[in-house]
MIDOSE-1310 file (N, C-alpha, C; in nm, 2 decimals, decimal comma, always signed):
residues 135
xxxx	+0,09/-0,12/+0,00/+0,00/+0,00/+0,00/+0,09/+0,12/+0,00; +0,06/+0,22/-0,08/+0,14/+0,34/-0,09/+0,06/+0,46/-0,02; +0,13/+0,57/-0,01/+0,07/+0,69/+0,04/-0,05/+0,73/-0,04; -0,04/+0,71/-0,17/-0,15/+0,75/-0,26/-0,27/+0,66/-0,24
xxxx	-0,25/+0,53/-0,21/-0,36/+0,44/-0,19/-0,44/+0,49/-0,06; -0,37/+0,53/+0,04/-0,44/+0,58/+0,16/-0,52/+0,71/+0,13; -0,45/+0,80/+0,06/-0,52/+0,92/+0,03/-0,64/+0,90/-0,06; -0,64/+0,80/-0,14/-0,75/+0,77/-0,23/-0,87/+0,70/-0,17
xxxx	-0,86/+0,67/-0,04/-0,97/+0,61/+0,03/-0,95/+0,47/+0,07; -0,83/+0,41/+0,05/-0,80/+0,27/+0,09/-0,79/+0,27/+0,24; -0,80/+0,15/+0,29/-0,79/+0,13/+0,44/-0,65/+0,17/+0,49; -0,64/+0,24/+0,60/-0,51/+0,28/+0,66/-0,43/+0,15/+0,70
xxxx	-0,30/+0,17/+0,70/-0,21/+0,06/+0,74/-0,23/+0,02/+0,88; -0,18/-0,10/+0,92/-0,19/-0,14/+1,06/-0,12/-0,05/+1,15; -0,01/+0,00/+1,12/+0,06/+0,10/+1,20/-0,02/+0,22/+1,24; -0,09/+0,27/+1,14/-0,18/+0,38/+1,16/-0,29/+0,35/+1,26
xxxx	-0,35/+0,23/+1,24/-0,46/+0,19/+1,33/-0,41/+0,18/+1,48; -0,29/+0,12/+1,50/-0,24/+0,10/+1,63/-0,21/+0,24/+1,69; -0,16/+0,33/+1,62/-0,14/+0,47/+1,67/-0,27/+0,53/+1,70; -0,37/+0,52/+1,63/-0,50/+0,57/+1,65/-0,56/+0,51/+1,78
xxxx	-0,55/+0,38/+1,80/-0,60/+0,32/+1,92/-0,53/+0,37/+2,05; -0,40/+0,39/+2,04/-0,33/+0,44/+2,16/-0,38/+0,58/+2,19; -0,40/+0,67/+2,09/-0,45/+0,80/+2,12/-0,59/+0,81/+2,18; -0,67/+0,71/+2,14/-0,81/+0,71/+2,19/-0,83/+0,63/+2,31
xxxx	-0,73/+0,56/+2,36/-0,75/+0,48/+2,48/-0,78/+0,57/+2,60; -0,85/+0,52/+2,70/-0,88/+0,60/+2,82/-0,75/+0,65/+2,89; -0,75/+0,77/+2,94/-0,64/+0,83/+3,01/-0,62/+0,76/+3,14; -0,73/+0,74/+3,21/-0,73/+0,68/+3,35/-0,76/+0,54/+3,35
xxxx	-0,66/+0,45/+3,33/-0,67/+0,31/+3,34/-0,63/+0,26/+3,48; -0,68/+0,15/+3,53/-0,64/+0,11/+3,66/-0,49/+0,08/+3,66; -0,42/+0,13/+3,75/-0,28/+0,12/+3,76/-0,24/-0,01/+3,83; -0,14/-0,08/+3,77/-0,09/-0,20/+3,83/-0,01/-0,16/+3,96
xxxx	+0,00/-0,25/+4,06/+0,07/-0,22/+4,18/+0,21/-0,17/+4,14; +0,25/-0,06/+4,21/+0,38/+0,00/+4,17/+0,47/+0,00/+4,29; +0,59/+0,04/+4,27/+0,69/+0,05/+4,38/+0,65/+0,15/+4,48; +0,67/+0,13/+4,61/+0,62/+0,23/+4,70/+0,68/+0,37/+4,68
xxxx	+0,79/+0,38/+4,62/+0,85/+0,51/+4,59/+0,83/+0,56/+4,45; +0,75/+0,48/+4,37/+0,72/+0,53/+4,23/+0,64/+0,65/+4,23; +0,64/+0,72/+4,12/+0,56/+0,85/+4,12/+0,41/+0,82/+4,13; +0,33/+0,91/+4,18/+0,19/+0,89/+4,19/+0,13/+0,89/+4,05
xxxx	+0,03/+0,81/+4,03/-0,03/+0,79/+3,90/-0,15/+0,89/+3,88; -0,19/+0,91/+3,76/-0,32/+0,99/+3,74/-0,44/+0,92/+3,81; -0,44/+0,79/+3,80/-0,55/+0,72/+3,87/-0,55/+0,74/+4,02; -0,43/+0,74/+4,08/-0,42/+0,76/+4,22/-0,46/+0,90/+4,26
xxxx	-0,42/+1,00/+4,18/-0,46/+1,14/+4,20/-0,61/+1,16/+4,20; -0,67/+1,10/+4,09/-0,82/+1,10/+4,08/-0,89/+1,04/+4,20; -0,84/+0,92/+4,24/-0,89/+0,84/+4,35/-0,88/+0,93/+4,48; -0,77/+0,99/+4,50/-0,75/+1,08/+4,62/-0,85/+1,19/+4,62
xxxx	-0,87/+1,26/+4,51/-0,96/+1,37/+4,50/-1,10/+1,32/+4,53; -1,14/+1,21/+4,47/-1,28/+1,16/+4,50/-1,30/+1,12/+4,64; -1,20/+1,06/+4,70/-1,21/+1,02/+4,85/-1,23/+1,15/+4,93; -1,15/+1,25/+4,90/-1,16/+1,37/+4,98/-1,29/+1,44/+4,96
xxxx	-1,34/+1,45/+4,84/-1,47/+1,51/+4,81/-1,58/+1,44/+4,87; -1,57/+1,31/+4,88/-1,68/+1,23/+4,95/-1,68/+1,25/+5,10; -1,57/+1,30/+5,16/-1,57/+1,33/+5,30/-1,63/+1,46/+5,34; -1,66/+1,54/+5,24/-1,72/+1,68/+5,27/-1,87/+1,68/+5,22
xxxx	-1,95/+1,76/+5,28/-2,09/+1,77/+5,23/-2,09/+1,81/+5,08; -2,19/+1,76/+5,02/-2,21/+1,79/+4,87/-2,21/+1,94/+4,85; -2,15/+1,98/+4,74/-2,15/+2,12/+4,71/-2,03/+2,20/+4,77; -1,95/+2,14/+4,86/-1,84/+2,21/+4,92/-1,74/+2,24/+4,80
xxxx	-1,69/+2,36/+4,80/-1,60/+2,41/+4,69/-1,46/+2,39/+4,73; -1,40/+2,28/+4,70/-1,26/+2,24/+4,73/-1,17/+2,30/+4,63; -1,07/+2,37/+4,67/-0,96/+2,42/+4,58/-0,83/+2,34/+4,61; -0,79/+2,26/+4,51/-0,67/+2,18/+4,53/-0,54/+2,26/+4,51
xxxx	-0,45/+2,25/+4,59/-0,32/+2,32/+4,57/-0,22/+2,21/+4,53; -0,24/+2,09/+4,56/-0,15/+1,98/+4,52/-0,19/+1,85/+4,57; -0,16/+1,74/+4,50/-0,18/+1,60/+4,54/-0,05/+1,53/+4,50; +0,02/+1,47/+4,60/+0,14/+1,40/+4,57/+0,15/+1,28/+4,65
xxxx	+0,25/+1,20/+4,62/+0,28/+1,07/+4,70/+0,33/+1,11/+4,84; +0,27/+1,04/+4,94/+0,32/+1,05/+5,07/+0,41/+0,92/+5,09; +0,54/+0,94/+5,10/+0,63/+0,83/+5,10/+0,62/+0,75/+5,23; +0,64/+0,62/+5,23/+0,63/+0,54/+5,35/+0,75/+0,57/+5,44
xxxx	+0,74/+0,54/+5,57/+0,85/+0,56/+5,67/+0,96/+0,47/+5,64; +1,08/+0,50/+5,69/+1,19/+0,42/+5,67/+1,17/+0,28/+5,73; +1,10/+0,27/+5,85/+1,07/+0,14/+5,91/+0,98/+0,06/+5,82; +0,89/+0,12/+5,75/+0,80/+0,04/+5,66/+0,88/+0,00/+5,53
xxxx	+0,96/+0,09/+5,48/+1,03/+0,07/+5,36/+1,15/-0,03/+5,36; +1,22/-0,03/+5,48/+1,34/-0,11/+5,49/+1,32/-0,26/+5,46; +1,22/-0,33/+5,52/+1,19/-0,47/+5,49/+1,16/-0,49/+5,34; +1,09/-0,40/+5,28/+1,05/-0,41/+5,14/+1,18/-0,41/+5,05
xxxx	+1,27/-0,31/+5,08/+1,39/-0,30/+5,00/+1,48/-0,42/+5,02; +1,49/-0,47/+5,14/+1,57/-0,59/+5,17/+1,52/-0,71/+5,09; +1,39/-0,73/+5,09/+1,33/-0,85/+5,02/+1,35/-0,83/+4,87; +1,33/-0,70/+4,82/+1,35/-0,67/+4,68/+1,49/-0,70/+4,63
xxxx	+1,59/-0,66/+4,71/+1,73/-0,68/+4,67/+1,77/-0,83/+4,68; +1,70/-0,90/+4,77/+1,73/-1,05/+4,78/+1,66/-1,13/+4,67; +1,59/-1,06/+4,58/+1,52/-1,13/+4,48/+1,39/-1,20/+4,52; +1,34/-1,16/+4,64/+1,22/-1,22/+4,69/+1,10/-1,12/+4,66
xxxx	+0,98/-1,17/+4,66/+0,87/-1,08/+4,64/+0,84/-1,01/+4,77; +0,85/-0,88/+4,78/+0,83/-0,81/+4,90/+0,68/-0,79/+4,93; +0,65/-0,79/+5,06/+0,51/-0,76/+5,10/+0,47/-0,62/+5,06; +0,35/-0,61/+5,00/+0,31/-0,48/+4,95/+0,30/-0,37/+5,06
xxxx	+0,33/-0,25/+5,02/+0,31/-0,14/+5,11/+0,20/-0,05/+5,06; +0,10/-0,02/+5,14/-0,01/+0,06/+5,09/+0,04/+0,20/+5,05; +0,01/+0,24/+4,93/+0,05/+0,38/+4,89/-0,05/+0,48/+4,94; +0,01/+0,59/+4,98/-0,07/+0,70/+5,04/-0,05/+0,83/+4,96
xxxx	-0,14/+0,92/+4,97/-0,13/+1,05/+4,90/-0,14/+1,16/+5,00; -0,08/+1,27/+4,97/-0,08/+1,39/+5,05/-0,15/+1,50/+4,97; -0,26/+1,55/+5,03/-0,34/+1,65/+4,96/-0,33/+1,78/+5,03; -0,30/+1,89/+4,96/-0,30/+2,02/+5,02/-0,41/+2,10/+4,95
xxxx	-0,51/+2,15/+5,03/-0,63/+2,21/+4,97/-0,68/+2,31/+5,07; -0,78/+2,39/+5,02/-0,86/+2,48/+5,11/-1,00/+2,48/+5,05; -1,09/+2,53/+5,14/-1,23/+2,54/+5,11/-1,26/+2,68/+5,07; -1,30/+2,70/+4,95/-1,34/+2,84/+4,90/-1,46/+2,89/+4,98
xxxx	-1,46/+3,02/+5,00/-1,58/+3,08/+5,06/-1,57/+3,07/+5,21; -1,46/+3,02/+5,27/-1,45/+3,02/+5,42/-1,40/+3,16/+5,46; -1,39/+3,18/+5,59/-1,35/+3,31/+5,64/-1,21/+3,35/+5,59; -1,12/+3,26/+5,59/-0,99/+3,28/+5,54/-0,95/+3,18/+5,43
xxxx	-0,93/+3,24/+5,31/-0,90/+3,14/+5,20/-0,76/+3,09/+5,21; -0,68/+3,13/+5,31/-0,55/+3,07/+5,33/-0,55/+2,96/+5,43; -0,67/+2,91/+5,47/-0,68/+2,80/+5,56/-0,67/+2,67/+5,48; -0,56/+2,61/+5,50/-0,53/+2,49/+5,43/-0,55/+2,36/+5,51
xxxx	-0,58/+2,25/+5,45/-0,59/+2,13/+5,52/-0,52/+2,02/+5,44; -0,48/+1,92/+5,51/-0,41/+1,81/+5,45/-0,48/+1,68/+5,48; -0,47/+1,59/+5,38/-0,52/+1,45/+5,41/-0,42/+1,36/+5,36; -0,40/+1,25/+5,43/-0,32/+1,14/+5,39/-0,41/+1,02/+5,38
xxxx	-0,40/+0,95/+5,27/-0,50/+0,84/+5,25/-0,43/+0,71/+5,22; -0,49/+0,60/+5,26/-0,45/+0,47/+5,22/-0,52/+0,44/+5,09; -0,45/+0,44/+4,98/-0,51/+0,43/+4,85/-0,57/+0,29/+4,83; -0,50/+0,18/+4,88/-0,55/+0,05/+4,86/-0,68/+0,02/+4,94
xxxx	-0,69/+0,09/+5,06/-0,80/+0,07/+5,14/-0,91/+0,17/+5,12; -0,89/+0,27/+5,03/-0,99/+0,37/+5,00/-1,03/+0,44/+5,13; -0,94/+0,49/+5,21/-0,97/+0,54/+5,34/-0,88/+0,66/+5,37; -0,95/+0,77/+5,42/-0,88/+0,88/+5,47/-0,82/+0,84/+5,61
xxxx	-0,70/+0,87/+5,63/-0,63/+0,83/+5,76/-0,59/+0,94/+5,85; -0,57/+1,06/+5,80/-0,53/+1,17/+5,89/-0,57/+1,31/+5,83; -0,61/+1,40/+5,91/-0,64/+1,53/+5,86/-0,58/+1,63/+5,96; -0,51/+1,73/+5,91/-0,46/+1,84/+6,00/-0,50/+1,97/+5,93
xxxx	-0,50/+2,07/+6,02/-0,53/+2,20/+5,96/-0,42/+2,30/+5,99; -0,39/+2,39/+5,90/-0,29/+2,49/+5,91/-0,35/+2,62/+5,90; -0,33/+2,71/+5,99/-0,37/+2,85/+5,98/-0,26/+2,94/+5,95; -0,28/+3,05/+5,88/-0,17/+3,14/+5,84/-0,11/+3,20/+5,97
xxx	+0,02/+3,23/+5,96/+0,09/+3,29/+6,07/+0,04/+3,43/+6,09; +0,02/+3,47/+6,21/-0,02/+3,61/+6,24/+0,10/+3,70/+6,22; +0,07/+3,82/+6,16/+0,17/+3,92/+6,13/+0,16/+4,03/+6,23
């Protein structure tokens, strides 16, 4: 098949079809289990935002400042790394996210809150509030 055949209405080549399928595939596909220190995936970011939004009354205007991976402690990570280096299958470590956000329309829009979540368990595990420093 030549470039002229494609332009004249012939079926596109298999390479073209594969490229088209990749471009039209869903952006958020379920992520395979990843290394505990691997970058946070788009799926995990979306899951984190949905968990947070579900914890607030409907209609709450949440403004996200950032969602990132919350790395496991050294005590959690050390056995994982030892097993990994020994060629063994390490016990999985639940990945967590760190969310920095504020609620729009509150008295102070600089009032930030954080959540750390267990992504495998779909559970919010800690919330803290930070108020701006007085000047």
